[in-house]
C-alpha positions as CSV (number, residue, x, y, z in Angstrom):
1,X,242.8,76.2,98.4
2,X,242.6,78.4,95.3
3,X,244.6,81.7,95.3
4,X,242.6,84.9,94.7
5,X,244.2,88.3,94.4
6,X,243.0,90.7,97.1
7,X,241.5,93.1,94.6
8,X,239.3,95.1,96.9
9,X,242.2,95.5,99.4
10,X,244.6,96.6,96.6
11,X,242.2,99.2,95.2
12,X,241.4,100.6,98.7
13,X,245.1,101.0,99.5
14,X,245.8,102.6,96.1
15,X,243.1,105.1,96.7
16,X,243.7,106.0,100.4
17,X,247.4,105.4,100.8
18,X,249.1,105.7,97.4
19,X,246.9,108.6,96.3
20,X,246.4,107.2,92.8
21,X,243.7,109.7,91.9
22,X,246.0,112.6,92.6
23,X,248.8,111.0,90.6
24,X,246.4,110.7,87.6
25,X,246.0,114.5,87.6
26,X,249.5,114.9,86.4
27,X,250.1,115.0,82.6
28,X,252.5,112.1,82.7
29,X,250.0,109.8,84.3
30,X,246.6,110.9,82.8
31,X,246.1,107.4,81.4
32,X,245.8,106.1,85.0
33,X,242.1,106.8,85.2
34,X,240.0,105.1,87.8
35,X,238.5,102.7,85.2
36,X,241.9,101.8,83.7
37,X,243.4,101.2,87.2
38,X,240.5,99.0,88.2
39,X,240.7,97.0,84.9
40,X,244.5,96.5,85.4
41,X,244.1,95.4,89.1
42,X,241.3,93.0,88.2
43,X,243.0,91.7,85.1
44,X,246.4,91.0,86.6
45,X,244.6,89.4,89.6
46,X,242.8,87.0,87.3
47,X,245.9,86.3,85.2
48,X,248.0,85.6,88.3
49,X,245.3,83.2,89.7
50,X,244.9,81.4,86.4
51,X,248.4,81.3,85.0
52,X,251.0,81.8,87.7
53,X,249.4,80.2,90.7
54,X,248.8,76.7,89.2
55,X,252.6,76.5,88.5
56,X,253.7,77.3,92.1
57,X,253.8,73.8,93.3
58,X,255.6,72.3,90.3
59,X,258.0,75.1,90.4
60,X,258.9,74.2,94.0
61,X,259.0,70.4,93.5
62,X,260.7,70.2,90.1
63,X,262.5,73.6,90.0
64,X,264.7,75.0,87.3
65,X,267.2,72.5,85.9
66,X,270.6,72.8,84.2
67,X,270.6,70.5,81.1
68,X,273.6,70.5,78.7
69,X,274.7,73.9,79.9
70,X,271.3,75.5,79.6
71,X,268.7,76.3,82.2
72,X,265.3,74.6,81.5
73,X,262.2,75.9,83.3
74,X,259.5,73.5,84.7
75,X,256.7,72.5,82.5
76,X,254.2,75.3,81.9
77,X,256.5,78.2,82.7
78,X,257.4,79.0,79.1
79,X,253.8,79.1,78.0
80,X,252.7,81.2,81.0
81,X,255.5,83.7,80.5
82,X,254.6,84.0,76.8
83,X,251.0,84.7,77.9
84,X,252.4,87.3,80.3
85,X,254.2,89.1,77.5
86,X,251.3,88.8,75.0
87,X,248.9,90.4,77.5
88,X,251.2,93.3,78.1
89,X,251.6,92.8,81.8
90,X,255.4,93.3,81.7
91,X,255.1,96.8,80.1
92,X,252.9,98.6,82.7
93,X,255.6,101.0,84.0
94,X,258.1,100.6,81.2
95,X,259.0,103.8,79.2
96,X,256.4,104.7,76.6
97,X,259.1,105.9,74.2
98,X,260.2,102.2,73.9
99,X,256.9,100.4,73.8
100,X,255.9,100.5,77.4
101,X,252.7,101.8,78.8
102,X,254.3,104.5,80.9
103,X,251.8,104.0,83.8
104,X,252.8,104.8,87.4
105,X,255.2,102.6,89.3
106,X,252.5,102.1,91.9
107,X,250.3,100.3,89.4
108,X,253.2,98.0,88.5
109,X,253.7,97.4,92.2
110,X,250.1,96.1,92.4
111,X,250.7,93.8,89.4
112,X,253.8,92.4,91.1
113,X,251.9,92.0,94.3
114,X,249.4,89.7,92.6
115,X,252.0,87.8,90.5
116,X,254.3,87.2,93.4
117,X,251.5,86.1,95.8
118,X,250.6,83.6,93.1
119,X,254.1,82.4,92.5
120,X,257.0,84.4,94.1
121,X,259.8,82.5,92.3
122,X,258.3,83.1,88.9
123,X,257.7,86.8,89.6
124,X,261.4,87.3,90.3
125,X,262.1,87.4,86.6
126,X,260.1,90.6,86.0
127,X,261.6,92.3,89.1
128,X,265.1,91.9,87.7
129,X,264.1,93.2,84.3
130,X,262.7,96.3,85.9
131,X,266.2,97.0,87.3
132,X,267.8,96.5,83.9
133,X,265.3,98.9,82.3
134,X,265.9,101.5,85.0
135,X,269.7,101.4,84.6
136,X,269.7,101.5,80.8
137,X,267.1,104.2,80.6
138,X,269.0,106.4,83.1
139,X,272.6,105.7,82.2
140,X,272.7,104.2,78.7
141,X,273.5,105.9,75.4
142,X,270.7,106.6,72.9
143,X,272.0,103.7,70.8
144,X,271.8,101.3,73.8
145,X,268.3,102.4,74.6
146,X,267.2,102.0,71.1
147,X,268.8,98.5,70.8
148,X,267.7,97.0,74.1
149,X,264.8,98.9,75.8
150,X,262.0,98.0,73.2
151,X,262.4,94.2,73.9
152,X,263.0,94.7,77.6
153,X,260.0,97.0,77.9
154,X,257.6,94.4,76.5
155,X,259.3,91.7,78.6
156,X,260.2,89.8,75.4
157,X,263.8,89.9,76.7
158,X,264.7,89.7,80.4
159,X,267.4,91.4,82.4
160,X,269.8,90.5,85.3
161,X,272.0,92.2,87.7
162,X,275.6,90.8,88.1
163,X,277.2,92.1,91.2
164,X,278.3,89.3,93.6
165,X,281.4,87.3,93.3
166,X,282.7,84.5,95.5
167,X,285.0,86.9,97.4
168,X,282.8,90.0,97.0
169,X,279.3,89.8,98.5
170,X,278.1,92.8,100.4
171,X,281.6,94.3,99.9
172,X,281.1,95.1,96.3
173,X,284.4,97.0,96.1
174,X,286.2,93.7,96.4
175,X,285.1,92.4,93.0
176,X,287.7,91.2,90.4
177,X,285.8,90.9,87.1
178,X,287.7,92.8,84.4
179,X,286.8,94.7,81.3
180,X,289.5,95.2,78.7
181,X,288.9,97.9,75.9
182,X,288.5,96.5,72.4
183,X,287.8,99.9,70.8
184,X,284.5,101.6,69.6
185,X,283.1,101.4,73.1
186,X,283.3,97.6,73.3
187,X,285.1,95.7,76.1
188,X,286.2,92.1,76.6
189,X,284.5,90.9,79.9
190,X,286.1,88.3,82.0
191,X,285.2,87.0,85.5
192,X,282.8,84.9,87.5
193,X,279.5,86.1,89.1
194,X,277.4,84.2,91.6
195,X,273.8,84.3,92.9
196,X,272.5,85.6,89.5
197,X,268.7,85.1,89.7
198,X,267.3,84.1,86.3
199,X,270.9,84.3,84.9
200,X,269.8,81.8,82.3
201,X,266.4,80.4,81.3
202,X,264.4,79.3,78.2
203,X,261.5,81.7,78.4
204,X,263.0,84.6,76.3
205,X,265.2,84.8,73.2
206,X,267.8,87.0,74.8
207,X,268.9,88.0,78.3
208,X,270.5,91.3,79.0
209,X,273.2,91.0,81.7
210,X,274.3,94.2,83.6
211,X,277.7,93.4,84.9
212,X,280.0,95.3,87.3
213,X,283.7,95.0,86.4
214,X,287.0,96.9,86.5
215,X,288.8,98.5,83.6
216,X,292.6,98.3,83.4
217,X,294.4,100.4,86.0
218,X,291.0,101.2,87.8
219,X,291.4,102.5,91.3
220,X,290.8,100.1,94.1
221,X,287.5,99.7,95.9
222,X,284.1,101.0,94.7
223,X,285.6,104.0,93.0
224,X,287.1,101.8,90.3
225,X,283.9,99.9,89.3
226,X,282.2,100.4,86.0
227,X,278.9,98.9,84.6
228,X,278.7,96.9,81.4
229,X,275.9,95.7,79.2
230,X,276.6,92.1,78.2
231,X,273.8,90.3,76.3
232,X,273.5,86.5,76.2
233,X,273.4,86.9,72.4
234,X,275.2,89.7,70.6
235,X,273.1,91.8,68.3
236,X,273.4,92.0,64.6
237,X,273.8,95.4,62.8
238,X,270.0,95.6,62.4
239,X,269.3,94.7,66.0
240,X,268.5,91.1,65.5
241,X,269.8,88.1,67.5
242,X,273.4,87.3,66.5
243,X,276.0,84.8,67.8
244,X,276.1,83.6,71.4
245,X,278.3,85.6,73.7
246,X,281.0,83.8,75.7
247,X,278.9,83.3,78.8
248,X,278.8,79.9,80.5
249,X,276.3,78.7,83.1
250,X,278.7,76.9,85.5
251,X,276.0,75.7,87.8
252,X,272.7,76.6,89.5
253,X,272.3,76.6,93.2
254,X,270.4,74.1,95.2
255,X,268.4,76.4,97.5
256,X,266.1,76.4,100.5
257,X,263.3,77.9,98.4
258,X,262.3,79.8,95.3
259,X,263.3,76.7,93.4
260,X,261.7,77.9,90.1
261,X,264.0,80.9,90.1
262,X,267.4,79.7,88.7
263,X,270.2,81.1,90.8
264,X,273.2,80.8,88.5
265,X,276.9,80.9,88.7
266,X,278.0,82.6,85.4
267,X,281.4,82.6,83.9
268,X,282.1,85.5,81.5
269,X,284.8,85.3,78.9
270,X,286.4,81.9,79.6
271,X,287.2,81.7,75.9
272,X,288.1,85.4,75.6
273,X,285.1,86.1,73.4
274,X,282.7,87.8,75.8
275,X,281.9,91.3,74.5
276,X,280.1,94.0,76.5
277,X,279.4,97.8,76.3
278,X,280.1,100.4,78.9
279,X,277.0,101.9,80.4
280,X,277.5,105.5,81.6
281,X,280.9,106.9,82.4
282,X,283.9,104.8,83.3
283,X,284.0,104.3,87.1
284,X,280.3,105.2,87.3
285,X,279.2,101.7,88.2
286,X,278.2,102.3,91.7
287,X,275.9,105.1,90.8
288,X,274.3,103.0,88.0
289,X,274.1,100.0,90.4
290,X,272.0,102.0,92.9
291,X,269.7,103.0,90.1
292,X,269.2,99.2,89.5
293,X,268.9,98.4,93.2
294,X,266.7,101.1,94.7
295,X,263.4,100.2,93.2
296,X,264.5,96.5,93.4
297,X,264.8,96.8,97.1
298,X,261.2,98.1,97.3
299,X,260.1,95.1,95.1
300,X,261.9,92.7,97.5
301,X,260.0,94.3,100.4
302,X,256.9,93.7,98.4
303,X,257.8,90.0,98.3
304,X,257.1,90.0,102.0
305,X,253.6,91.2,101.2
306,X,253.2,88.6,98.5
307,X,254.0,85.7,100.7
308,X,252.1,87.1,103.6
309,X,249.0,87.3,101.5
310,X,249.4,83.8,100.1
311,X,250.2,82.3,103.5
312,X,247.2,84.0,105.1
313,X,244.8,82.9,102.5
314,X,246.0,79.3,102.9
315,X,245.9,79.4,106.7
316,X,242.4,80.8,106.7
317,X,241.1,78.2,104.3
318,X,242.7,75.4,106.3
319,X,241.3,76.7,109.6
320,X,237.8,76.8,108.1
321,X,238.1,73.2,107.0
322,X,240.1,71.5,109.8
323,X,237.7,70.2,112.5
324,X,239.3,69.5,115.8
325,X,238.2,69.7,119.5
326,X,235.2,71.4,121.0
327,X,235.2,75.1,121.5
328,X,236.3,76.1,124.9
329,X,233.3,77.5,126.8
330,X,230.9,76.3,124.1
331,X,227.6,74.7,124.9
332,X,228.4,71.6,122.8
333,X,231.2,69.1,123.1
334,X,231.1,68.5,119.4
335,X,234.4,69.3,117.6
336,X,234.5,72.6,115.6
337,X,236.6,74.0,112.8
338,X,239.8,75.3,114.4
339,X,239.0,78.8,113.2
340,X,236.7,78.9,116.2
341,X,239.5,78.5,118.7
342,X,240.9,81.7,120.3
343,X,244.6,81.0,119.7
344,X,244.0,80.2,116.1
345,X,242.0,83.3,115.7
346,X,244.9,85.3,117.3
347,X,247.3,84.0,114.7
348,X,245.0,84.5,111.8
349,X,244.2,88.1,112.8
350,X,247.9,88.9,113.3
351,X,248.6,87.5,109.8
352,X,245.8,89.5,108.3
353,X,246.6,92.7,110.1
354,X,250.4,92.4,109.4
355,X,249.8,91.7,105.7
356,X,247.7,94.8,105.4
357,X,250.2,96.9,107.3
358,X,253.2,96.0,105.1
359,X,251.1,96.3,101.9
360,X,250.2,99.9,103.0
361,X,253.9,100.6,103.7
362,X,255.0,99.3,100.2
363,X,252.2,101.0,98.3
364,X,252.9,104.3,100.2
365,X,256.6,104.1,99.2
366,X,255.6,103.3,95.6
367,X,253.5,106.5,95.4
368,X,256.5,108.5,96.4
369,X,258.5,106.8,93.6
370,X,256.0,108.2,91.2
371,X,256.0,111.6,92.8
372,X,259.8,111.7,92.6
373,X,259.5,110.9,88.9
374,X,257.2,113.9,88.6
375,X,259.8,116.1,90.3
376,X,257.7,116.7,93.4
377,X,259.6,118.5,96.1
378,X,260.7,116.2,98.9
379,X,259.5,113.0,97.2
380,X,263.0,111.7,96.4
381,X,264.0,112.1,100.1
382,X,260.9,110.2,101.2
383,X,261.7,107.4,98.8
384,X,265.2,107.2,100.3
385,X,263.9,107.2,103.8
386,X,261.1,104.7,103.2
387,X,263.2,102.2,101.2
388,X,265.1,100.6,104.1
389,X,262.0,100.6,106.3
390,X,259.9,98.9,103.6
391,X,262.6,96.4,102.6
392,X,263.4,95.4,106.2
393,X,260.0,95.4,107.8
394,X,258.2,93.9,104.7
395,X,260.5,90.9,104.5
396,X,260.8,90.4,108.3
397,X,257.0,90.5,108.9
398,X,256.4,88.5,105.7
399,X,258.7,85.8,107.2
400,X,256.9,85.9,110.5
401,X,253.5,85.6,108.8
402,X,254.7,82.6,106.7
403,X,255.9,81.0,109.9
404,X,252.5,81.6,111.6
405,X,250.9,80.0,108.6
406,X,252.8,76.8,109.3
407,X,251.7,77.0,113.0
408,X,248.0,77.3,112.1
409,X,248.4,74.1,110.1
410,X,249.8,72.4,113.1
411,X,251.7,69.2,112.3
412,X,250.5,69.3,108.8
413,X,252.3,72.6,108.3
414,X,255.6,70.8,108.7
415,X,254.6,68.3,105.9
416,X,255.6,69.5,102.5
417,X,252.5,68.2,100.7
418,X,250.3,70.9,102.3
419,X,252.4,73.6,100.7
420,X,252.4,75.8,103.9
421,X,256.2,75.3,104.4
422,X,257.0,76.5,100.9
423,X,255.9,80.0,101.7
424,X,258.4,80.2,104.6
425,X,261.2,78.6,102.5
426,X,260.5,81.0,99.6
427,X,260.4,84.2,101.6
428,X,263.4,83.6,103.9
429,X,265.9,84.8,101.2
430,X,264.2,88.2,100.9
431,X,265.7,89.4,104.2
432,X,269.2,88.6,102.7
433,X,269.3,89.6,99.0
434,X,269.3,93.1,97.6
435,X,271.3,94.2,100.7
436,X,270.7,92.2,103.9
437,X,268.3,93.8,106.4
438,X,271.2,94.6,108.7
439,X,272.7,96.6,105.8
440,X,269.4,98.3,105.2
441,X,269.4,99.4,108.9
442,X,273.0,100.6,108.6
443,X,271.9,102.6,105.5
444,X,269.1,104.2,107.5
445,X,271.3,105.5,110.3
446,X,274.4,106.0,108.1
447,X,273.0,107.8,105.1
448,X,269.3,108.6,105.5
449,X,269.2,109.8,109.1
450,X,271.5,112.7,108.3
451,X,269.5,114.0,105.3
452,X,269.0,117.8,105.7
453,X,270.7,117.5,109.1
454,X,268.1,115.1,110.3
455,X,265.1,117.2,109.2
456,X,263.7,114.7,106.7
457,X,263.2,112.1,109.3
458,X,262.1,114.6,111.9
459,X,259.4,115.9,109.6
460,X,258.2,112.4,108.9
461,X,258.0,111.5,112.6
462,X,256.3,114.9,113.4
463,X,253.7,114.2,110.7
464,X,252.9,110.8,112.3
465,X,252.6,112.3,115.8
466,X,250.4,115.2,114.6
467,X,248.0,112.8,113.0
468,X,248.0,110.3,115.9
469,X,246.6,112.6,118.7
470,X,243.5,110.4,118.9
471,X,245.4,107.1,118.9
472,X,247.4,106.7,122.2
473,X,249.4,103.7,121.1
474,X,250.7,105.3,117.9
475,X,251.3,108.7,119.6
476,X,253.4,107.0,122.2
477,X,255.5,105.1,119.6
478,X,255.9,108.2,117.5
479,X,257.2,110.0,120.6
480,X,259.7,107.2,121.3
481,X,260.9,107.4,117.6
482,X,261.5,111.1,118.0
483,X,263.5,110.5,121.1
484,X,265.6,107.8,119.6
485,X,266.1,109.9,116.4
486,X,267.7,112.7,118.5
487,X,269.9,110.2,120.4
488,X,271.0,108.6,117.1
489,X,271.9,112.0,115.6
490,X,274.3,112.6,118.5
491,X,275.6,109.0,119.0
492,X,278.9,107.6,117.8
493,X,279.0,105.5,114.6
494,X,279.4,102.2,116.6
495,X,276.5,103.1,118.9
496,X,274.2,104.1,116.0
497,X,275.0,100.9,114.1
498,X,274.5,98.8,117.3
499,X,270.9,100.2,117.6
500,X,270.2,100.5,113.9
501,X,268.1,97.4,113.4
502,X,265.8,98.1,116.4
503,X,265.5,101.7,115.3
504,X,264.6,100.7,111.7
505,X,261.9,98.4,113.1
506,X,260.5,101.1,115.3
507,X,260.3,103.6,112.4
508,X,258.7,101.0,110.2
509,X,256.0,100.1,112.7
510,X,255.3,103.8,113.4
511,X,254.9,104.5,109.7
512,X,252.8,101.4,109.1
513,X,250.7,102.2,112.1
514,X,250.1,105.7,110.7
515,X,249.0,104.2,107.4
516,X,246.7,101.8,109.2
517,X,245.2,104.6,111.2
518,X,244.4,106.5,107.9
519,X,242.8,103.3,106.5
520,X,240.8,102.9,109.6
521,X,239.3,106.4,109.3
522,X,238.7,105.9,105.6
523,X,236.9,102.5,106.2
524,X,234.8,104.0,108.9
525,X,233.8,106.9,106.7
526,X,232.9,104.5,103.9
527,X,230.9,102.4,106.3
528,X,229.0,105.4,107.6
529,X,228.2,106.6,104.1
530,X,227.2,103.3,102.4
531,X,226.7,100.8,105.1
532,X,228.8,97.8,106.3
533,X,230.1,95.0,104.2
534,X,232.5,92.1,104.8
535,X,235.5,93.9,103.4
536,X,235.0,97.1,105.4
537,X,234.3,95.1,108.5
538,X,237.5,93.1,108.1
539,X,239.5,96.2,107.3
540,X,238.3,98.0,110.5
541,X,239.1,95.0,112.7
542,X,242.5,94.5,111.1
543,X,243.5,98.1,111.5
544,X,242.3,98.1,115.1
545,X,244.3,95.0,115.9
546,X,247.5,96.4,114.4
547,X,247.1,99.7,116.3
548,X,246.1,98.2,119.6
549,X,248.3,95.1,119.7
550,X,251.2,95.3,117.2
551,X,252.1,98.9,117.4
552,X,252.7,98.9,121.1
553,X,255.2,96.1,120.7
554,X,257.6,98.5,119.1
555,X,258.1,100.3,122.4
556,X,260.1,97.3,123.6
557,X,262.7,98.2,120.8
558,X,263.5,101.6,122.3
559,X,266.0,100.3,124.9
560,X,267.7,98.1,122.2
561,X,268.0,101.0,119.9
562,X,269.7,103.2,122.5
563,X,271.7,100.5,124.3
564,X,274.9,101.4,122.6
565,X,277.7,99.2,121.4
566,X,279.6,98.6,124.6
567,X,277.9,95.3,125.5
568,X,278.3,93.9,122.0
569,X,282.1,94.1,122.4
570,X,282.3,92.9,126.0
571,X,283.3,89.5,124.7
572,X,286.2,89.0,122.3
573,X,285.9,86.5,119.5
574,X,287.2,83.6,121.7
575,X,284.8,84.4,124.5
576,X,281.9,84.8,122.1
577,X,282.6,81.3,120.8
578,X,283.1,79.6,124.2
C-alpha cells in the first residue's frame, strides 16, 4: 500500500468547516488565497508521501538509538528533515517577523495532518518546535526572540518542552529542578527531566529546551515554577553556535510505539555548567507552560486523525486485495475480496466516517485558533472549550480506528510485517501525553464549563440544536448535552469529575455530528450543482453513517455522565483490589 494524502477531503473541510476563505479576508492572512492554500495542501501531501512515508517502517523497526551519549536517527531521517527545512514546510505558521510565512494555524494543521499520517513519530519533532516558538514569541524578551526565533521559525533548530520529572508527572507542582541566579539574567540549571520527546537527535545543529524549574526560595507548588530557555549549545556573542551546554542524555525509553521519536531522560547541570535564561517573569512558568501546551494539545488530537487516516487507507487497500470466502447471499460460490463482506464493510465505513468526523473537529478548532489570533470576540473561549473535546475524542477515536484496522486484516493484522499493528502502537500514547484524556475531561468540567457562568458552553450546545432540527439523532444528543450541562453546573466537584469523561465524549460527538451535518449539506449542494463524483458520494455516505449510527451511541453516555461519584467510592482500596 502507498500512502496518499487526502487532499480533496482536506480542502473540502478547510472550506466548509474551517472557513479558510473568510480568514483570508483579514489583513493578517491575505496571503492565504485559494490558489496558495491549494498549492500548499497539494505540495505537503506530495512531500509527505514521497519523503516521510517511506521512512515509517524503518523508523518503527530500527528506531532512534543512543550511541556514545548522542541520539542517532534511523537512516534517511536526516536527509528527509533537511528537505523539509529547505522546502519551507516548517515555517508555514511561524512569525513572519522572524522568517516564517505567517500563514494561518489552520494551514499548518493541514500540513501536520499529512506529515503525521505519513509518519507520526517523525512529525512529532515539528509539533514540539511549534510549542517552543509560541512560548518564546509570547513570553520571551526581544533579545531572546531575535536570537532563537529565526532558526526555530525555519525549522533549522528544533525545540522541546521539559516538564515531567520522575516524581512529578501530571502533578507539575511537585517538580524539583532548580535554577540558581548567575547574574545578567542567566541561571545555573540543575535537575532531571523524563519523557522528553526529541530531547536529542542529529537532524538539527541546535535544540532549544524550554525547562520548568524553581529559583531559590520559590514558593511551593505551581506558584513557584519559572520557565527557562536552555539551548543544547550556548550561543556566541554574534548568535552562532558556541560550546555545548551541560546537558546529558541519560537514556532513551524503549516504548510501545513511536520508536523513531527519541523519548529522552535528560540530566541538566551534572557538572554545574548548564546555563539557561529566564523566559517571562519569575514564577510565571505555569502561564508560559500553557502557552506551549494549548496548541500542542490540539496537535496531539490531530495525531488521532493522522493515524486514523493511515490505518483506514491501509485497511481499505488490504480489503480490496484479500480474497476469502464467497459473498453471503451471492449467486456464485467463488471467493471474493473481503471488502464485499458486510462486517468488513461495517468496519471500513466506521473507520472512514470516524476519521472524517475527528478531522472536522480538529480543523474547526484550528479555525478558532486563527480567529482568536485576529482578536475575534468569543474565539478564545471557543478554543478553550474545543481543546479538551478535540484532544480527547481525536485520540480515543483514532485509537479505535487503528484497532479496527487490525481487525480488518484478521490474523495478519496481528503480524508485525503487515504494518497494521504499528498504527495502534503509535497512537496509543496520544491519549496519555500532553495531559491524559482524564485530565482533559477534568479540565472541561473544572475550568471550561464555568466560563461566563456556563454561557459559553450553553451557546455552543444551543447552536448545535438550532441547526439540527432536520436531524433527529443529532437534535436528541444535543438535548441530552444541554440536560447534562445544567446538571454538571449544579453538581458537586466529585460528581462532576465522576461524570466528566462521559460528558466530554458526549460533547465531542455532538460537536462532530454538527460538523458532519454541515458537510453533508455542503456535499449535497455541490452534487446538485455539478453532478456526482466519487469524493462527494463517499462524503455523503460517511456523513450519513456518522449521523445515523455513531451519533446515537452518545446517548448511552448520559447516565454515566450523571451517575455521580457515590458508586465509585462504594469500595475502599482493599475491596477494590480483592
